[in-house]
C-alpha positions in Angstrom: -12.5 11.9 6.3 -12.0 9.2 8.9 -9.8 6.5 7.6 -9.2 3.3 9.6 -9.8 0.6 7.1 -8.9 0.0 3.6 -12.7 -0.1 2.7 -12.8 3.5 3.9 -10.4 4.6 1.2 -12.8 3.1 -1.4 -15.7 4.5 -0.2 -14.3 8.0 -1.0 -12.2 7.3 -4.2 -13.5 6.2 -7.6 -10.2 5.2 -9.1 -6.9 4.0 -8.2 -3.7 4.0 -9.9 0.0 3.1 -9.3 2.5 6.1 -9.7 5.7 5.6 -11.9 7.6 5.3 -8.7 5.6 2.5 -7.4 5.8 0.5 -10.5 9.5 0.9 -10.6 9.9 -0.2 -7.0 7.6 -3.2 -7.7 9.6 -4.0 -10.3 13.0 -3.9 -8.3 11.3 -6.3 -5.8 10.1 -8.8 -8.7 6.3 -7.7 -8.2 3.8 -7.0 -10.7 1.1 -4.4 -10.7 -1.4 -7.4 -10.0 0.7 -8.1 -6.7 0.4 -4.7 -5.7 -3.4 -4.2 -6.2 -4.0 -7.7 -4.5 -2.1 -6.3 -1.5 -4.2 -3.2 -1.4 -7.6 -5.0 -1.7 -6.8 -7.7 0.8 -4.8 -5.7 3.0 -5.1 -3.8 6.3 -4.0 -0.3 7.2 -0.7 -0.6 9.3 -0.1 3.3 9.9 -1.8 6.3 9.1 -0.2 9.6 8.3 -3.2 12.1 8.4 -1.1 15.2 7.8 0.2 13.9 4.7 -3.0 12.1 3.7 -1.1 8.7 3.3 -1.6 5.3 4.6 0.6 2.2 4.9 -1.1 -0.8 3.9 0.3 -4.4 4.7 -1.3 -7.1 2.3 -0.5 -10.5 0.7 1.1 -10.8 -2.8 -0.9 -12.3 -5.4 2.2 -14.3 -6.8 4.2 -15.1 -4.0 3.8 -16.3 -0.5 4.8 -13.0 1.1 3.3 -9.7 2.6 4.2 -6.4 1.0 3.9 -2.7 2.1 2.2 -0.2 -0.2 2.0 3.6 0.8 -1.1 5.0 -0.7 -2.1 8.9 -1.0 -5.7 9.8 -0.8 -5.1 13.5 -1.1 -7.0 13.6 -4.6 -10.7 13.4 -4.2 -11.3 11.0 -7.1 -8.0 8.9 -7.2 -6.3 7.0 -4.7 -2.6 6.7 -5.7 0.0 3.9 -4.6 3.2 5.9 -4.5 5.6 3.2 -3.4 5.7 -0.5 -2.5 8.4 -2.7 -0.8 8.8 -5.9 1.0 9.4 -5.2 4.7 12.8 -6.3 5.9 15.1 -6.1 8.9 16.6 -4.2 10.5 13.8 -1.7 9.9 10.8 -4.1 10.4 10.8 -6.9 13.0 7.9 -8.6 11.4 5.5 -7.6 8.5 3.4 -5.7 10.9 5.8 -4.4 13.3 8.7 -1.8 13.2 11.8 -3.0 14.8 
């Protein structure tokens, strides 16, 4: 499976869900599930980890004027799982799209 864009993930998966960890991390950042799904559907793949069958997606929040990062796992054939979510910050990230 070649994953280069977010649309590629949806071509192979019929469902998507947020893990409990992703919901907890979103809550800590004052984000809702709606913000996470919006970022996934309107975002782009920033990094791809093929050995772990994961991608890092950067996309806009639905409720705030900010970009969020969502790590999604596509190992399951049917379900795409958002496993964690966070707001990129320094010193780890120079910008929303570039590591420091």
